[in-house]
C-alpha positions as CSV (number, residue, x, y, z in Angstrom):
1,M,25.9,-3.9,-27.9
2,A,26.8,0.4,-26.9
3,E,23.2,2.1,-26.2
4,T,23.2,4.5,-30.1
5,D,24.1,1.1,-31.7
6,R,21.2,-0.5,-30.7
7,P,18.1,-0.3,-32.7
8,P,15.1,1.3,-31.4
9,L,11.5,-0.6,-30.3
10,S,8.4,0.1,-32.8
11,Y,6.1,1.2,-31.0
12,W,4.4,-2.4,-31.4
13,E,6.9,-4.1,-29.8
14,A,6.9,-1.9,-26.8
15,L,3.3,-2.7,-26.3
16,V,3.9,-6.7,-26.8
17,P,4.9,-7.7,-23.2
18,I,2.2,-4.7,-21.5
19,A,-1.1,-6.6,-23.7
20,V,0.0,-10.2,-22.8
21,L,0.5,-9.0,-18.9
22,I,-2.4,-7.2,-18.7
23,G,-3.9,-10.3,-20.9
24,L,-2.3,-13.3,-18.4
25,V,-3.8,-11.5,-15.0
26,G,-7.6,-10.5,-16.7
27,L,-7.5,-14.6,-17.6
28,S,-6.0,-15.1,-13.9
29,Y,-8.9,-13.2,-12.2
30,Y,-11.3,-14.7,-14.4
31,L,-10.8,-18.3,-13.9
32,F,-9.3,-18.1,-10.6
33,G,-11.0,-15.1,-8.8
34,D,-8.6,-13.5,-5.6
35,A,-7.8,-17.3,-5.7
36,G,-5.2,-15.8,-8.6
37,M,-2.5,-13.8,-6.4
38,A,-2.1,-17.7,-4.8
39,G,0.5,-18.1,-7.7
40,P,-1.3,-17.6,-11.4
41,N,-1.0,-14.3,-11.0
42,Q,3.2,-15.0,-10.2
43,V,3.5,-17.4,-13.2
44,A,1.9,-14.4,-15.5
45,L,4.2,-12.0,-13.8
46,V,6.6,-14.5,-14.9
47,V,4.9,-15.4,-18.7
48,A,5.0,-11.6,-18.8
49,T,8.9,-11.0,-18.4
50,M,10.0,-14.0,-20.7
51,V,7.8,-12.5,-23.5
52,A,9.5,-9.1,-22.5
53,V,12.5,-10.4,-23.1
54,L,12.1,-13.0,-26.2
55,V,10.8,-9.2,-28.0
56,T,13.9,-7.1,-27.0
57,R,16.5,-9.8,-27.3
58,R,16.6,-8.7,-31.6
59,H,17.3,-5.3,-29.8
60,G,21.2,-6.5,-28.8
61,F,19.4,-7.5,-25.2
62,T,21.7,-10.0,-23.0
63,L,20.0,-12.3,-21.3
64,D,22.6,-11.5,-18.4
65,E,22.1,-7.8,-18.9
66,L,18.8,-8.1,-18.9
67,G,19.2,-10.9,-15.9
68,E,21.3,-8.4,-13.7
69,A,18.2,-5.3,-14.9
70,A,15.8,-8.0,-13.0
71,V,17.8,-9.3,-10.0
72,A,18.8,-4.6,-9.7
73,S,15.3,-4.0,-9.8
74,V,13.6,-6.8,-7.4
75,A,17.0,-5.4,-5.0
76,T,14.9,-2.4,-4.7
77,G,12.0,-4.0,-3.1
78,I,13.3,-5.5,-0.1
79,G,13.0,-2.9,2.3
80,A,8.9,-3.3,1.2
81,I,9.7,-7.5,1.4
82,F,10.6,-6.8,5.1
83,I,7.8,-4.4,5.9
84,L,5.7,-7.6,4.8
85,F,7.7,-9.6,7.1
86,A,7.2,-7.7,9.9
87,V,3.8,-7.0,9.7
88,G,2.9,-10.2,9.4
89,A,5.0,-10.9,12.8
90,L,2.9,-7.9,14.1
91,I,-0.4,-9.2,13.1
92,G,0.9,-13.1,15.2
93,T,2.1,-11.1,18.4
94,W,-1.7,-9.0,18.5
95,A,-3.5,-11.8,18.3
96,M,-2.0,-13.6,20.6
97,S,-1.4,-10.3,22.7
98,G,-5.4,-8.9,22.7
99,T,-4.6,-6.4,21.1
100,L,-6.3,-6.8,18.2
101,A,-9.5,-8.0,19.8
102,A,-8.9,-4.6,22.0
103,M,-9.4,-2.9,19.0
104,V,-12.7,-4.5,18.0
105,Y,-14.1,-4.6,21.3
106,Y,-13.9,-0.4,21.9
107,G,-14.7,0.3,18.4
108,L,-18.1,-2.7,19.1
109,T,-18.8,0.4,21.7
110,I,-18.4,3.3,20.1
111,L,-18.8,3.0,16.5
112,S,-21.9,2.7,14.7
113,P,-23.1,1.1,11.6
114,D,-24.2,3.8,9.9
115,Y,-21.0,5.5,10.6
116,F,-19.0,3.7,10.6
117,Y,-17.1,3.8,6.8
118,V,-16.6,7.7,6.6
119,T,-15.0,7.1,10.8
120,A,-13.3,4.8,9.9
121,A,-11.5,6.5,6.3
122,L,-11.7,9.7,8.4
123,I,-8.9,8.5,11.7
124,C,-7.0,7.4,8.7
125,S,-6.3,10.0,7.6
126,V,-5.5,11.7,11.0
127,V,-3.1,9.0,11.9
128,S,-1.7,9.2,8.1
129,F,-1.5,12.8,7.7
130,G,1.2,12.7,11.4
131,I,3.1,9.3,10.8
132,G,3.7,9.6,7.3
133,S,3.1,6.3,6.4
134,S,-0.4,4.1,4.6
135,W,1.4,1.4,4.9
136,T,1.4,1.3,8.6
137,V,-1.8,2.8,9.0
138,A,-2.5,-0.1,7.9
139,G,-0.8,-2.6,8.9
140,T,-2.0,-1.9,12.8
141,I,-4.7,0.6,13.1
142,G,-6.8,-0.6,9.1
143,I,-5.8,-4.5,11.1
144,G,-8.5,-3.9,14.0
145,L,-10.9,-2.2,11.7
146,M,-11.3,-4.9,9.6
147,G,-12.7,-6.8,12.5
148,I,-14.8,-4.2,14.3
149,S,-16.2,-4.0,9.6
150,A,-16.2,-8.0,10.2
151,N,-18.3,-8.4,13.8
152,M,-20.6,-5.6,12.2
153,G,-21.5,-7.8,9.2
154,L,-20.5,-4.8,7.4
155,D,-18.7,-5.6,3.6
156,P,-15.3,-5.8,4.1
157,A,-14.3,-4.2,0.7
158,I,-15.9,-1.6,1.1
159,T,-14.6,-1.0,4.4
160,A,-11.0,-1.8,2.6
161,G,-11.3,0.7,0.8
162,A,-12.1,3.6,3.8
163,I,-9.6,2.6,5.5
164,I,-7.2,2.7,2.2
165,S,-8.6,6.4,1.3
166,G,-7.7,7.4,4.5
167,A,-4.2,5.8,5.0
168,Y,-2.8,7.8,1.6
169,L,-3.5,11.3,2.9
170,G,-0.2,11.3,4.9
171,D,1.1,9.4,2.0
172,T,0.8,12.4,-0.2
173,T,0.5,15.7,2.1
174,S,2.8,14.7,5.3
175,P,5.9,16.0,5.1
176,L,7.0,13.1,6.9
177,S,5.9,11.0,3.9
178,D,8.6,9.5,1.9
179,S,6.8,9.8,-1.2
180,A,5.9,13.5,-1.1
181,N,9.6,14.1,-0.2
182,L,10.4,11.8,-3.5
183,A,8.0,13.9,-5.6
184,A,9.6,17.0,-4.7
185,G,13.0,16.0,-4.6
186,V,11.9,14.8,-8.6
187,A,11.3,18.3,-9.7
188,E,13.2,20.0,-7.7
189,A,10.7,21.7,-5.6
190,N,10.7,22.7,-2.6
191,L,8.9,20.6,0.2
192,Y,6.7,22.9,1.6
193,R,5.0,24.2,-1.2
194,H,5.1,20.8,-3.0
195,L,2.6,19.6,0.2
196,G,0.3,23.2,-0.1
197,E,-0.2,22.4,-3.5
198,T,-0.8,18.6,-3.5
199,F,-2.8,19.4,-0.2
200,A,-5.8,21.6,-2.6
201,T,-5.9,18.3,-4.3
202,S,-5.4,16.0,-1.7
203,I,-8.3,17.4,0.4
204,V,-10.7,18.0,-2.0
205,A,-10.8,14.4,-2.7
206,L,-10.9,13.0,1.2
207,L,-13.7,14.8,1.1
208,I,-15.5,13.6,-1.7
209,A,-13.8,10.1,-0.8
210,L,-15.4,10.9,3.4
211,G,-19.2,11.5,1.6
212,F,-19.2,8.9,-0.5
213,F,-19.2,6.8,2.5
214,W,-21.6,8.7,4.3
215,F,-24.1,8.0,2.5
216,L,-22.9,3.9,1.7
217,G,-23.1,4.2,5.5
218,Q,-27.0,5.7,6.0
219,S,-28.3,1.4,6.5
220,G,-30.5,1.5,9.1
221,A,-28.7,-1.5,10.5
222,T,-29.1,-1.9,14.2
223,I,-26.9,-4.5,16.2
224,D,-26.9,-6.2,19.5
225,V,-22.9,-6.0,19.8
226,A,-23.2,-7.0,24.2
227,P,-22.8,-10.4,23.5
228,K,-19.9,-9.8,21.5
229,L,-18.4,-7.7,24.0
230,A,-19.0,-9.8,26.6
231,L,-17.4,-13.0,24.6
232,I,-14.1,-11.0,23.5
233,D,-13.7,-9.3,27.3
234,R,-14.1,-13.0,28.9
235,F,-11.7,-14.7,26.5
236,F,-8.8,-11.3,26.7
237,H,-9.9,-9.2,29.5
238,I,-10.1,-6.3,27.3
239,S,-7.9,-3.5,29.1
240,P,-6.3,0.2,27.8
241,V,-3.6,-1.7,28.5
242,L,-3.5,-3.6,25.5
243,F,-3.8,-0.8,23.6
244,I,0.3,-0.2,24.9
245,P,1.8,-2.0,21.4
246,L,0.1,0.6,19.5
247,A,1.0,3.5,21.1
248,I,4.5,2.7,20.8
249,V,4.5,2.1,16.7
250,V,3.0,5.4,16.4
251,A,5.1,7.2,18.5
252,L,7.7,5.6,17.4
253,A,6.9,6.2,13.7
254,L,6.2,10.2,14.7
255,F,9.7,10.0,15.8
256,R,10.7,8.7,11.9
257,L,12.0,5.4,12.7
258,P,12.8,3.3,9.6
259,P,9.3,2.1,8.9
260,F,10.9,-1.8,9.7
261,T,12.1,-1.0,13.0
262,T,8.9,0.4,14.0
263,I,6.5,-2.5,13.2
264,F,8.8,-5.8,13.8
265,I,9.5,-3.3,17.1
266,G,5.9,-3.0,17.5
267,A,5.5,-6.8,17.0
268,L,8.0,-7.9,19.8
269,A,6.0,-5.6,21.7
270,G,2.6,-8.0,21.5
271,G,4.7,-10.4,22.6
272,I,5.9,-8.9,25.5
273,V,2.4,-7.5,26.3
274,A,0.8,-11.6,25.8
275,V,3.7,-12.7,28.1
276,V,3.3,-10.1,31.0
277,L,-0.7,-9.7,30.7
278,A,-1.5,-13.5,28.9
279,P,1.3,-16.0,30.1
280,E,-1.6,-18.8,29.8
281,R,-2.6,-17.8,26.4
282,V,0.9,-18.3,25.1
283,T,1.4,-21.4,26.7
284,A,-1.1,-23.1,25.5
285,F,-0.8,-22.3,22.2
286,A,3.1,-23.1,22.2
287,D,2.6,-26.4,24.7
288,P,-0.8,-27.7,24.8
289,A,0.2,-30.6,26.8
290,G,2.3,-28.9,29.6
291,E,5.1,-30.9,28.5
292,V,7.8,-28.0,29.1
293,P,8.6,-25.5,31.5
294,A,6.9,-22.8,31.5
295,W,9.8,-19.6,30.4
296,I,10.1,-22.2,27.2
297,G,6.7,-22.0,26.1
298,L,6.2,-18.1,26.7
299,T,9.3,-17.9,24.7
300,K,8.2,-20.4,22.5
301,G,4.4,-19.2,21.8
302,V,5.8,-15.9,21.3
303,W,8.8,-16.8,18.5
304,L,5.7,-19.2,17.0
305,A,3.1,-15.9,16.5
306,L,5.9,-13.8,15.0
307,A,7.3,-17.2,12.8
308,R,3.8,-18.7,11.8
309,G,1.4,-16.6,13.6
310,Y,-1.3,-17.3,16.7
311,V,-3.3,-19.9,16.2
312,S,-7.1,-18.8,18.8
313,S,-9.0,-21.9,20.4
314,T,-11.8,-20.2,22.6
315,G,-14.2,-22.7,21.3
316,D,-16.1,-19.6,19.7
317,A,-16.3,-19.6,15.2
318,G,-16.8,-16.1,15.1
319,L,-13.5,-15.1,18.3
320,D,-11.5,-17.5,16.8
321,L,-11.7,-16.2,12.8
322,L,-11.0,-11.9,14.8
323,S,-7.6,-14.1,16.9
324,T,-6.1,-16.8,14.5
325,R,-4.1,-15.0,12.4
326,G,-0.6,-13.6,11.1
327,G,2.6,-14.6,11.1
328,M,5.6,-14.0,8.4
329,S,4.7,-17.7,6.7
330,S,2.0,-15.6,6.4
331,M,3.4,-13.2,3.8
332,L,5.3,-15.6,1.7
333,E,2.4,-15.5,-0.9
334,T,2.4,-12.0,-0.9
335,V,6.2,-11.0,-1.6
336,W,6.5,-13.9,-4.5
337,L,4.0,-11.1,-5.8
338,V,6.3,-9.0,-5.4
339,I,9.6,-10.6,-6.6
340,T,8.5,-11.0,-9.6
341,A,6.5,-7.6,-10.3
342,L,9.6,-5.9,-10.0
343,A,11.1,-9.0,-12.3
344,F,9.1,-7.9,-14.7
345,G,9.5,-4.4,-13.9
346,G,13.1,-4.0,-14.2
347,V,13.8,-6.1,-17.8
348,A,10.5,-2.8,-18.9
349,E,12.7,0.2,-17.6
350,R,16.2,-1.9,-18.7
351,T,15.1,-2.1,-22.4
352,G,13.1,0.9,-22.1
353,I,9.1,-0.6,-23.6
354,L,7.4,2.1,-20.5
355,N,9.6,5.4,-23.0
356,R,8.9,4.1,-26.0
357,L,5.1,3.7,-25.1
358,T,4.7,7.5,-23.6
359,Q,6.4,9.1,-26.2
360,P,3.5,9.1,-28.5
361,I,1.7,10.6,-25.6
362,V,4.0,13.6,-25.0
363,A,3.8,14.3,-28.3
364,A,-0.1,14.6,-29.0
365,A,-0.1,17.3,-25.6
366,R,-1.2,19.8,-27.2
367,S,-2.2,22.6,-24.1
368,T,-1.0,22.1,-20.3
369,G,-4.2,20.1,-19.5
370,S,-4.0,17.5,-21.9
371,L,0.2,17.3,-20.4
372,V,-0.8,16.6,-16.9
373,A,-3.5,13.8,-17.8
374,A,-1.1,12.7,-20.1
375,L,2.0,12.6,-16.9
376,V,-1.1,10.8,-15.7
377,A,-1.7,8.0,-17.6
378,T,1.6,7.5,-17.5
379,V,2.6,6.7,-14.0
380,F,-0.2,4.5,-13.9
381,A,1.3,2.7,-16.5
382,T,4.0,3.2,-14.7
383,N,2.6,1.6,-11.8
384,I,1.2,-1.1,-13.9
385,A,4.6,-2.0,-15.4
386,T,7.4,-1.6,-13.3
387,A,5.2,-2.8,-10.1
388,D,6.9,0.0,-7.7
389,Q,5.1,2.8,-6.3
390,Y,8.7,5.0,-6.5
391,L,9.8,3.8,-9.7
392,A,5.8,6.2,-10.5
393,V,7.0,8.5,-9.5
394,V,11.0,9.0,-10.1
395,L,10.4,7.9,-14.5
396,P,7.6,9.5,-14.9
397,G,8.8,12.6,-13.1
398,R,12.3,12.7,-15.8
399,M,11.0,11.7,-18.6
400,F,7.8,15.6,-18.3
401,K,10.0,17.6,-16.4
402,Q,11.4,19.5,-19.9
403,A,7.4,19.2,-21.8
404,F,6.4,21.4,-17.9
405,A,9.6,24.1,-18.1
406,H,9.1,24.6,-21.5
407,R,5.3,25.0,-21.6
408,G,6.7,27.9,-18.2
409,L,5.3,25.8,-15.3
410,A,6.8,26.3,-12.1
411,P,8.4,22.5,-11.1
412,V,5.9,22.4,-7.9
413,V,3.6,22.0,-10.5
414,L,5.4,18.8,-11.7
415,S,5.6,17.6,-8.4
416,R,2.3,18.1,-6.8
417,S,1.2,16.0,-10.3
418,V,3.4,13.2,-9.8
419,G,2.6,13.2,-6.5
420,A,-1.1,13.5,-6.4
421,S,-1.0,10.2,-9.1
422,A,2.0,8.3,-8.6
423,T,1.1,7.2,-4.8
424,P,-2.6,6.9,-4.4
425,S,-2.7,4.8,-7.5
426,S,0.3,2.3,-7.1
427,A,-3.3,0.8,-4.5
428,L,-5.1,-0.6,-7.1
429,V,-3.0,-2.8,-9.2
430,P,-2.8,-6.3,-8.0
431,W,0.4,-6.4,-8.7
432,N,2.3,-3.4,-7.5
433,S,3.7,-3.8,-4.2
434,C,1.5,-1.3,-3.1
435,G,-2.0,-3.5,-4.1
436,A,-0.2,-6.8,-2.8
437,Y,0.6,-5.3,0.5
438,M,-3.0,-3.7,1.4
439,A,-4.6,-7.0,-0.1
440,A,-2.0,-9.5,2.2
441,T,-3.1,-7.1,5.4
442,L,-6.1,-5.6,4.9
443,G,-7.0,-9.9,3.0
444,V,-9.1,-7.6,0.4
445,A,-8.0,-8.6,-2.7
446,T,-7.3,-5.6,-4.6
447,L,-9.9,-5.9,-7.7
448,S,-12.4,-6.0,-5.0
449,Y,-12.1,-2.9,-3.1
450,A,-10.2,-1.3,-5.6
451,P,-13.7,0.8,-6.3
452,Y,-14.1,2.0,-3.0
453,A,-10.7,3.4,-2.5
454,I,-12.2,6.7,-3.4
455,F,-9.8,8.7,-2.6
456,N,-7.2,6.4,-4.7
457,I,-9.1,7.0,-7.4
458,A,-10.5,11.1,-7.0
459,S,-6.8,12.3,-6.5
460,P,-5.4,11.3,-10.2
461,L,-8.4,12.2,-11.5
462,L,-8.6,15.8,-9.6
463,T,-5.4,16.1,-11.0
464,I,-6.2,16.2,-14.6
465,A,-8.9,18.6,-14.0
466,G,-6.9,20.8,-12.6
467,G,-4.8,20.6,-15.4
468,Y,-7.4,21.1,-17.7
469,L,-9.1,24.1,-15.5
470,G,-6.4,25.8,-15.1
471,F,-6.0,25.4,-11.3
472,R,-3.0,26.2,-10.0
473,L,-1.1,26.1,-12.6
474,L,1.9,27.9,-11.1
475,R,4.4,30.3,-13.8
476,G,8.1,30.2,-13.7
477,T,10.0,29.7,-11.2
478,A,7.8,30.3,-8.0
479,A,9.1,27.3,-7.0
480,T,12.3,25.8,-7.3
481,T,14.0,26.9,-3.9
482,K,14.9,23.4,-2.2
483,V,14.8,22.6,1.2
484,P,18.2,22.2,3.2
485,D,19.3,19.0,3.5
486,A,18.2,18.4,7.7
487,S,21.5,16.3,7.8
């Protein structure tokens, strides 16, 4: 059936699949808690996808057509899936080499519980601005900070919130950020004007987050780290050389190599460092009985760490908990979640569910402030419905482009509003690829860290407030000139 011949979806028809998804995910959390990520949430997404198919069948969509839409949507997430595998591999070899232990060791010597949260957010914000990738920051520095937090007895949910708050500054304001470039491109805004305008919102959001984490850190707690430092050094022989894999990852990110390449090379570097500095640890892991030649044991040990993660056997429960982790296989539950979420998003996009739900919102916007608020609400709904931050940039950007132009607003106002809300809020949705990634990487459920991801909450809210207050609502075509293509 031609698109023009299809009867339009009613508002209630479009609402049913979204309501089913939210209801099932809520029930999953009630019944299973954080364990909902290990299967129940995926089942909820599959059921919601089937409901979307059933609801839209009467509008002429065939099963083959909707199946192709789901497959095409999943295909867009292949890059994210491979990054997840690379991060799992990196965690495994960094645990085996002692890189993670070195992060914890030096962190314990430098950081204090009283200012750990705010320092974690600040460190992550600086690094993320330099490399433009929240995923890379969380998958490297973030893992180390989580280990330090655990050894200090601090709250893992607050620590994860601080890491994510800092990590997302770069995604919104760095010229190396793919999502920032996408937001500027969708609105046809000058990239550097877009970054400058977004920075005004993002820096205020970051300052709010830093103030929040500074307040939470004023506990007055003291800990004796000397026994822990001695224990870590005894088993991992801590030295700055163990930071070579981290330095390689940061350098490759600054040279703008693709995230998968950057992270997987970092994983291989961790394996090489383990072989050079601690061959006995590698062979003991792979061949505890000593039955194979040394070179085979070293190869097998690195291979196992990449595939299934490293299993520490120091005999100390706390240290073994820190160092037993990683492997590509550890990411399979998250990959399952991403696949089912993207399938639902593909069906929702193809059938026009999201567009139908947002039409009344756009029509009801009578002022510039309400228009910006409607855009932010649509962005968040897209992050929920499609489970992909890039679609949350592109679809609302396209949908609201004409409405912003009719009000005489410069394209940079649209790009700033989309960029400051779509990317940060993606990490707050458990089944979104970003929320799933952060939960899997940091080991804290999305709904647990979400209340503490202050930057990610404040940035969209500040965008709405700026719309109502008339802050930097540039007019005309002041920012329409595109940056020349570097290629």
